[in-house]
C-alpha positions as CSV (number, residue, x, y, z in Angstrom):
1,M,105.8,66.3,-11.2
2,L,103.7,65.1,-8.2
3,T,101.2,67.8,-7.4
4,R,99.2,66.7,-4.4
5,I,98.0,63.9,-2.2
6,D,95.3,62.4,-4.3
7,H,94.0,60.0,-1.7
8,I,94.7,57.8,1.2
9,G,93.6,54.2,0.7
10,I,92.1,52.4,3.7
11,A,91.4,48.7,3.7
12,C,88.3,47.6,5.5
13,H,86.2,44.4,6.1
14,D,82.8,46.1,5.6
15,L,82.6,49.0,3.3
16,D,79.1,50.2,4.3
17,T,80.0,50.2,8.0
18,T,83.2,52.0,7.4
19,V,81.5,54.6,5.2
20,E,79.0,55.2,7.9
21,F,81.8,55.7,10.5
22,Y,83.5,58.4,8.3
23,R,80.1,60.1,7.6
24,A,78.9,60.1,11.2
25,T,82.2,61.0,12.8
26,Y,83.7,63.5,10.4
27,G,80.8,64.5,8.1
28,F,82.5,63.1,4.9
29,E,80.2,62.1,2.2
30,V,80.6,59.5,-0.6
31,T,81.2,61.1,-4.0
32,H,81.8,57.9,-6.0
33,T,81.5,54.2,-5.6
34,E,82.5,51.4,-7.9
35,V,83.6,47.7,-8.1
36,N,87.0,47.2,-9.7
37,E,86.9,43.6,-10.8
38,E,90.6,43.6,-12.0
39,Q,91.8,44.7,-8.6
40,G,89.1,42.7,-6.7
41,V,87.7,45.6,-4.6
42,R,84.5,47.4,-3.9
43,E,85.4,51.0,-3.1
44,A,84.0,54.3,-2.0
45,M,85.7,57.7,-2.5
46,L,85.0,60.3,0.2
47,K,85.9,63.8,-0.9
48,I,87.9,65.8,1.7
49,N,88.6,68.9,-0.3
50,D,89.3,70.5,-3.7
51,T,92.9,71.3,-4.7
52,S,94.4,74.2,-6.6
53,D,95.3,72.0,-9.6
54,G,91.6,71.2,-10.2
55,G,91.8,67.9,-8.5
56,A,90.6,66.8,-5.1
57,T,91.8,64.9,-2.0
58,Y,89.9,61.8,-1.0
59,L,89.8,58.9,1.4
60,Q,89.4,55.7,-0.6
61,L,87.8,52.9,1.4
62,L,88.5,49.5,0.0
63,E,86.7,46.3,0.7
64,P,88.0,43.2,-1.1
65,T,85.5,41.3,-3.2
66,R,87.7,38.2,-3.1
67,E,90.3,36.8,-0.7
68,D,93.0,36.4,-3.3
69,S,93.0,40.1,-4.3
70,A,95.9,42.3,-3.2
71,V,93.7,44.2,-0.7
72,G,92.2,40.9,0.5
73,K,95.6,39.4,1.2
74,W,96.8,42.6,2.8
75,L,93.7,42.8,5.0
76,A,94.1,39.2,6.2
77,K,97.7,39.8,7.1
78,N,97.5,43.4,8.6
79,G,93.8,44.0,9.5
80,E,91.9,47.2,8.8
81,G,93.8,50.4,8.3
82,V,95.9,52.5,6.0
83,H,96.8,50.5,2.9
84,H,98.5,53.1,0.7
85,I,99.1,56.8,-0.1
86,A,98.4,58.1,-3.6
87,F,100.0,61.2,-5.2
88,G,98.4,63.1,-8.0
89,T,100.3,63.8,-11.2
90,A,99.4,65.3,-14.6
91,D,101.4,62.5,-16.3
92,V,101.6,59.1,-14.5
93,D,103.7,57.6,-17.4
94,A,106.4,60.3,-17.2
95,D,106.6,60.3,-13.4
96,A,106.6,56.5,-13.2
97,A,109.5,56.4,-15.7
98,D,111.4,59.1,-13.8
99,I,111.0,57.4,-10.5
100,R,111.9,54.0,-12.0
101,G,115.1,55.7,-13.3
102,K,115.9,56.5,-9.7
103,G,115.9,52.8,-8.7
104,V,112.4,52.5,-7.3
105,R,110.5,49.5,-8.5
106,V,107.3,50.4,-10.4
107,L,104.8,47.5,-10.0
108,Y,103.0,47.9,-13.4
109,D,104.8,48.1,-16.8
110,E,102.0,50.2,-18.1
111,P,99.6,52.2,-15.9
112,R,96.2,50.6,-15.3
113,R,92.6,51.9,-14.9
114,G,91.9,53.2,-11.5
115,S,89.0,54.9,-9.7
116,M,86.8,57.3,-11.5
117,G,88.5,56.6,-14.9
118,S,92.0,57.5,-13.6
119,R,95.3,55.9,-14.7
120,I,97.4,54.5,-11.9
121,T,100.5,52.6,-11.0
122,F,102.1,51.6,-7.7
123,L,105.6,51.8,-6.3
124,H,107.0,48.9,-4.3
125,P,106.7,49.6,-0.5
126,K,110.2,48.1,0.1
127,D,111.6,50.9,-2.0
128,C,109.4,53.6,-0.3
129,H,110.3,53.1,3.3
130,G,107.5,50.6,3.9
131,V,104.7,52.6,2.3
132,L,102.8,51.3,-0.7
133,T,102.7,54.4,-2.9
134,E,100.3,55.0,-5.9
135,L,100.7,57.5,-8.7
136,V,97.4,58.8,-10.1
137,T,96.5,60.8,-13.2
138,S,92.9,61.8,-12.7
139,A,90.5,61.4,-15.7
140,A,89.9,65.1,-15.6
141,V,93.5,65.9,-16.5
142,E,94.0,62.8,-18.7
143,S,95.9,63.8,-21.9
144,P,94.3,62.6,-25.2
145,E,97.2,60.4,-26.3
146,H,96.7,58.0,-23.3
């Protein structure tokens, strides 16, 4: 069952400049940064608030590390802005299977590693009214069998 908005992903050309904008304008601070080589992005997670299920809600700022990455291609076509919305779930595998059973295309056969050790998958935007949608199981709630 989806429990919360985990994060909103925002594609940007310059991660440092974009981080500074969100820090100076809204007071949001970076709680985590990493480079995800598999996805071809450098990212910063800005924590907005904690949630009742022990998770948090973030803005995820994404700068492509290569032009051929999914975010790099999207940025070249669309420019900076909202890239995706991510919903938190205690079991990304079960929720992805349930949603797939309802006719929505799930982009990964098996969830992949996401930010901060999470497990993620994406839903096709054409099946979600134009919105690239991510499902996330945070590492903090990760079950031992995964």
